C-alpha positions in Angstrom: -61.3 58.8 52.1 -57.6 59.4 52.1 -54.8 56.8 51.8 -52.5 59.1 53.7 -52.3 58.9 57.5 -53.5 61.6 59.8 -50.8 64.2 60.3 -49.1 63.6 57.0 -47.0 66.6 56.1 -48.0 68.5 52.9 -45.6 71.3 52.4 -43.1 73.1 50.2 -39.4 73.8 50.3 -36.9 76.6 49.6 -33.3 77.5 50.1 -31.9 80.7 51.6 -29.7 81.8 48.7 -32.3 81.0 46.2 -35.1 83.2 47.6 -33.9 85.5 50.4 -31.9 88.3 48.6 -30.6 90.8 51.2 -27.1 89.5 50.3 -25.4 92.1 52.5 -28.3 93.3 54.6 -28.1 93.8 58.3 -24.7 92.4 58.9 -24.8 89.3 56.6 -21.4 88.1 55.4 -20.7 86.8 51.9 -21.1 83.2 50.9 -19.3 81.2 48.2 -22.4 81.8 46.0 -22.1 85.6 46.5 -18.6 85.3 45.1 -19.3 82.7 42.4 -22.1 84.6 40.7 -19.7 87.5 40.2 -17.3 85.4 38.1 -18.0 86.0 34.4 -19.7 83.1 32.6 -20.5 81.1 35.7 -24.2 81.8 35.8 -26.7 82.1 33.0 -27.0 85.7 31.8 -24.9 86.9 34.7 -27.8 86.6 37.1 -27.2 86.8 40.8 -29.1 86.0 44.0 -28.5 89.5 45.4 -32.2 90.2 45.4 -33.7 86.8 44.3 -37.3 86.8 45.5 -36.5 89.4 48.2 -38.0 87.0 50.8 -35.7 88.7 53.4 -38.1 91.7 53.2 -41.2 90.0 52.0 -41.4 87.0 54.3 -44.7 88.1 55.8 -46.3 88.1 52.4 -44.8 84.7 51.6 -46.1 83.2 54.9 -49.5 84.5 53.9 -49.3 82.8 50.6 -48.3 79.5 52.3 -51.4 79.8 54.3 -53.4 80.4 51.2 -52.0 77.2 49.8 -53.1 75.3 52.9 -49.5 74.1 53.6 -49.1 72.4 57.0 -45.3 72.4 56.8 -42.4 74.4 55.3 -38.8 73.5 54.8 -36.4 76.4 54.6 -32.7 76.8 55.0 -30.7 79.1 57.2 -27.9 81.2 55.6 -24.8 80.4 57.7 -23.2 83.7 56.9 -26.3 85.6 57.9 -25.8 84.2 61.4 -21.9 84.1 61.5 -20.6 86.5 58.9 -17.1 85.0 59.2 -18.4 81.5 59.6 -17.2 81.4 63.2 -16.8 83.8 66.0 -19.1 86.9 66.4 -22.8 86.2 66.1 -25.0 88.5 64.0 -28.0 89.0 66.2 -30.0 90.6 63.4 -29.6 87.5 61.3 -31.0 85.4 64.1 -33.9 87.9 64.6 -34.9 87.4 60.9 -35.4 83.6 61.5 -37.0 84.3 64.8 -39.7 86.3 63.1 -40.1 83.8 60.3 -40.5 80.9 62.6 -43.0 82.7 64.8 -45.1 83.7 61.8 -45.1 80.1 60.5 -46.3 78.8 63.8 -49.0 81.5 64.0 -50.2 80.4 60.6 -50.3 76.7 61.7 -47.4 75.7 59.6 -44.7 73.4 60.9 -41.2 74.9 60.4 -38.5 72.4 59.1 -35.1 74.0 59.1 -32.1 73.0 57.0 -28.7 74.0 58.4 -26.8 73.9 55.2 -28.1 74.3 51.6 -24.8 75.0 49.7 -24.1 78.6 50.8 -20.8 78.2 52.7 -19.4 81.4 54.3 -16.8 82.8 52.0 -14.4 83.4 54.9 -14.3 79.6 55.6 -13.7 78.9 51.9 -10.6 81.0 52.1 -9.4 78.7 54.8 -9.9 75.6 52.7 -13.6 75.1 53.0 -14.6 71.4 53.1 -11.0 70.3 52.8 -10.2 71.9 56.1 -10.3 69.3 59.0 -11.8 72.1 61.2 -15.0 72.1 59.2 -16.9 69.7 61.5 -16.0 71.9 64.5 -17.1 75.1 62.6 -20.3 73.5 61.6 -21.0 72.3 65.1 -20.5 75.9 66.4 -22.9 77.2 63.8 -25.5 74.5 64.7 -25.1 75.4 68.4 -25.8 79.1 67.8 -28.9 78.4 65.6 -30.4 75.6 67.6 -29.8 77.6 70.8 -32.0 80.3 69.4 -34.7 78.3 67.5 -35.0 74.8 69.0 -37.7 75.8 71.4 -40.0 76.2 68.4 -38.3 74.4 65.5 -38.6 70.6 66.2 -37.6 69.3 62.7 -34.1 69.8 61.4 -32.1 68.7 58.4 -28.3 68.8 58.7 -27.0 68.9 55.1 -28.8 69.2 51.8 -27.4 67.2 49.0 -23.7 66.9 49.7 -23.3 65.1 46.4 -24.3 68.3 44.6 -22.2 70.8 46.5 -19.2 68.5 46.6 -19.3 67.1 43.0 -20.6 70.2 41.1 -18.9 72.6 43.4 -15.5 70.9 44.0 -15.0 68.4 41.2 -16.8 69.7 38.1 -16.6 73.4 39.0 -20.1 74.3 37.7 -21.4 75.4 41.1 -19.9 77.5 43.9 -17.1 77.6 44.8 -16.2 76.5 41.2 -13.3 74.2 42.0 -11.9 71.3 39.9 -10.2 69.4 42.7 -8.5 66.0 42.7 -10.3 62.8 43.7 -8.4 62.8 46.9 -9.7 66.3 47.7 -13.2 65.1 47.0 -13.0 62.2 49.4 -11.3 64.4 52.0 -14.2 66.9 51.6 -16.7 64.1 51.8 -15.1 62.9 55.1 -15.4 66.4 56.6 -19.0 66.8 55.4 -20.0 63.5 56.9 -18.3 64.4 60.2 -20.0 67.8 60.1 -23.3 66.1 59.7 -22.7 64.0 62.7 -21.4 66.8 64.8 -24.4 69.0 64.0 -26.8 66.1 64.8 -25.2 65.7 68.2 -25.5 69.4 69.0 -29.1 69.4 68.0 -29.9 66.3 70.0 -28.2 67.7 73.1 -30.1 71.0 73.2 -33.7 69.9 72.9 -36.2 67.2 72.1 -36.0 67.4 68.3 -36.4 65.3 65.2 -33.2 65.2 63.0 -32.9 64.2 59.4 -30.6 64.5 56.4 -31.5 65.2 52.8 -29.3 63.5 50.1 -30.1 63.7 46.4 -31.4 60.4 44.9 -29.9 58.7 41.9 -32.3 55.7 41.7 -32.8 52.9 39.3 -36.4 52.1 38.3 -36.9 48.5 37.3 -38.0 47.9 33.7 -40.6 45.5 35.0 -41.8 43.9 38.2 -39.7 40.8 37.4 -37.5 40.1 40.5 -34.4 40.1 38.4 -35.1 43.6 37.1 -35.9 44.8 40.7 -32.6 43.4 41.8 -30.9 45.1 38.9 -32.4 48.5 39.8 -31.4 48.0 43.4 -27.8 47.2 42.3 -27.8 50.4 40.2 -29.0 52.4 43.1 -26.7 51.1 45.8 -24.7 48.3 44.4 -21.4 47.5 42.7 -18.7 50.1 42.2 -19.0 51.5 38.7 -16.2 53.8 37.4 -18.4 55.1 34.6 -20.6 56.9 37.2 -17.5 58.5 38.8 -18.6 60.4 41.9 -22.4 60.1 41.2 -22.9 56.9 43.2 -25.5 56.9 45.9 -23.6 55.0 48.5 -20.9 57.7 48.8 -23.4 60.1 50.5 -25.6 57.6 52.3 -23.6 54.8 53.9 -21.2 57.0 55.9 -24.1 59.0 57.4 -26.6 56.2 57.8 -24.6 53.0 58.3 -21.2 54.2 59.5 -19.5 52.5 56.5 -16.9 54.2 54.3 -17.3 53.4 50.5 -13.7 52.2 50.3 -14.3 50.2 47.0 -15.5 53.3 45.2 -12.7 55.4 46.7 -10.0 53.0 45.7 -11.3 52.9 42.1 -11.4 56.6 41.7 -8.6 57.9 43.9 -4.9 56.8 44.0 -4.7 58.1 47.5 -7.0 57.0 50.3 -8.3 59.2 53.0 -7.6 58.1 56.6 -10.8 57.0 58.3 -10.8 55.6 61.8 -13.4 53.6 63.7 -14.2 56.7 65.7 -14.7 58.7 62.5 -17.3 56.2 61.3 -19.1 56.4 64.6 -19.1 60.2 64.5 -20.4 60.3 60.9 -23.5 58.2 61.7 -25.5 59.6 64.6 -29.0 58.2 65.2 -31.5 60.0 62.9 -35.2 60.3 63.2 -36.0 60.4 59.5 -34.4 60.5 56.1 -35.2 63.2 53.6 -35.1 62.2 50.0 -34.8 64.7 47.1 -36.1 63.0 44.0 -36.6 64.4 40.5 -35.7 61.8 37.9 -34.1 58.4 37.5 -32.9 55.7 35.1 -34.9 52.7 33.9 -32.8 49.6 34.6 -33.1 46.0 33.5 -31.2 42.7 34.3 -28.9 41.2 31.7 -27.5 37.7 31.3 -23.9 38.8 31.5 -24.0 41.8 33.9 -25.8 43.1 37.0 -27.8 45.6 35.0 -28.0 47.8 32.0 -29.8 51.2 31.5 -32.7 51.0 29.1 -32.5 53.9 26.6 -35.4 56.4 26.5 -37.7 56.0 23.6 -37.5 58.9 21.1 -39.8 61.7 22.1 -40.1 60.8 25.8 -41.5 63.6 27.9 -38.9 65.8 29.5 -38.9 68.8 31.8 -37.6 72.3 30.9 -34.4 71.3 32.7 -34.2 68.4 30.2 -34.9 65.8 32.9 -36.9 62.7 32.1 -40.4 62.5 33.6 -39.9 59.4 35.9 -42.8 59.2 38.4 -42.3 55.4 39.1 -38.9 56.3 40.4 -40.4 58.0 43.4 -42.0 54.8 44.5 -38.7 52.8 44.1 -36.7 55.5 45.8 -38.9 55.2 48.9 -39.0 51.4 48.7 -35.2 50.9 48.2 -34.2 53.4 50.9 -36.7 52.0 53.3 -35.4 48.5 52.8 -31.7 49.5 53.1 -31.8 52.0 56.0 -35.1 51.4 57.8 -35.8 55.0 58.7 -39.1 56.9 58.4 -38.9 59.1 55.3 -40.0 62.5 54.0 -39.9 63.5 50.4 -37.9 66.6 51.0 -37.8 67.8 47.4 -39.7 67.0 44.3 -41.0 69.2 41.5 -40.7 70.2 37.9 -39.4 73.2 35.9 -42.0 74.4 33.3 -42.3 77.3 30.9 -44.6 79.4 33.0 -45.7 83.0 32.5 -48.6 85.3 33.5 -51.3 85.0 30.9 -53.4 87.8 29.6 -56.1 87.0 32.1 -53.7 87.6 35.0 -53.3 83.9 35.9 -50.5 81.4 35.5 -51.8 78.3 33.7 -49.4 75.4 34.2 -51.2 72.1 33.3 -47.9 70.3 32.8 -47.0 70.8 36.5 -50.5 69.6 37.6 -50.1 66.5 35.5 -46.5 65.9 36.8 -47.7 66.2 40.4 -50.7 63.9 39.8 -48.3 61.2 38.4 -45.6 61.6 41.1 -48.1 61.8 44.0 -49.9 58.7 42.7 -46.6 56.9 43.2 -46.3 58.4 46.7 -49.7 57.1 47.4 -48.6 53.7 46.1 -45.8 53.7 48.6 -48.1 54.5 51.5 -50.5 51.8 50.4 -47.6 49.3 50.4 -46.9 50.2 54.1 -43.7 52.1 53.4 -43.1 54.6 56.3 -43.2 57.9 54.5 -44.5 60.8 56.5 -44.5 63.9 54.3 -44.1 65.5 50.9 -42.4 68.9 50.4 -42.8 70.3 46.9 -39.9 72.0 45.3 -40.4 74.8 45.3 -42.7 77.3 47.0 -41.6 80.1 44.8 -39.9 80.5 41.4 -36.4 81.4 42.4 -32.7 81.7 41.6 -31.9 78.3 40.1 -28.1 78.3 40.8 -26.0 78.2 37.6 -29.2 78.5 35.5 -30.0 81.8 37.1 -33.7 82.7 36.6 -34.3 80.5 33.5 -36.0 77.7 35.4 -39.3 78.0 37.2 -40.1 75.3 39.8 -42.5 77.3 42.0 -46.1 76.8 42.9 -46.1 80.6 43.0 -44.9 82.7 40.0 -42.4 85.5 40.8 -42.0 88.4 38.4 -38.3 89.1 39.0 -38.6 92.7 37.8 -41.5 93.7 40.1 -41.3 90.8 42.6 -45.1 90.4 42.3 -46.2 86.9 43.4 -49.0 85.0 41.6 -50.3 81.6 42.7 -50.2 79.3 39.7 -53.0 76.9 38.8 -50.8 74.1 40.2 -50.7 75.9 43.5 -54.5 76.0 43.7 -54.5 72.3 42.7 -52.0 71.5 45.4 -53.9 73.4 48.0 -56.8 70.9 47.4 -54.4 68.0 47.9 -53.2 69.6 51.2 -56.7 70.3 52.6 -58.0 66.8 51.7 -54.9 65.0 52.9 -54.4 63.6 49.5 -58.0 62.5 49.0 -58.4 64.8 46.0 -55.7 63.1 44.0 -56.9 61.5 40.8 -57.1 57.7 40.6 -54.6 56.8 37.9 
């Protein structure tokens, strides 16, 4: 018997630039990532997403593999510049037709399509006009949302507006390690955050007006896991996750990307500590940033263990030497998934979907032709056990989307990281379902009943 409710979503997730390829095919315009990968030294080994997994040409095969994995849902992103090559204006019908075909194939396979409007690949033409610092960005994003939803909303009923604005704004516009590679001022960061939050709200209103749909948002999660079940440690972990302004964490503070979109509150205390100049925010802005959502997507990979102290709200507990880590050098932190779900449920009260969770491992095709990845199976068993714990505790979580369906282009790391349930040979583009994919298929078909009891 399963602990998971009937209709629970078991799926996988991808992003357009990471898998599609076809970077200039059939009228697609360039994105900031198409430009960034061509700058020497920006991406490991000079890799690009020009071909990636070639999903643009191999989507039928990939939908067949999803079916073989028994997925009942699939989260994908739409490439803005494939639809509007200049970011606004003339629509590329061939781009829309690609997503038409993909959505129809998913539905025919019994897989629920879940579309993300923006997963980091801003049209380069809009970047040249200032990108997220331009006050017209919400208008441009709403135009794009209108074009896409007008074509797909008769079949796509689940939408995410933005994926991880903390990543594309901090890594892309403060630290310069992701596209477009800027090292902007704190004021420019908060101005971009304002426009991203207004764009989120504008797109949600467009989606809501055009059809009966479910709308969500997918921030990254920087969560504190309590060192014990002691209430003081739980409070300390909650304070780390959402609480006091902390200069040491700079722009990596959860409230920056959650409170404007979900509560209509601007994090003025964090802004005043980090920026000498405040962004103008009106009451109407706050209202426009926080439309009613149907669910919250949570992207969780790792977290910090936090404990209470006599003289401070919290302190981070150092990792013991030799703690298990992923190939990306992230700590294995399964308990953090439970606390992510619990803390966000308490604070925002929305139904939730785990919109990304997975692990990069050192995978290759063995001599027997299979891909044996026992570490990923162990990782999933541990993390999904914490998901089950959340469900048992009555937390309203409605789905789990594994990152990722396919090994893919992992942004600045190029092809060094493999997160997929399906191995991709980037020379031949041959797909091989990994042992973890077969294991996850059993989880999907059993609605979680096959999970080990830990």
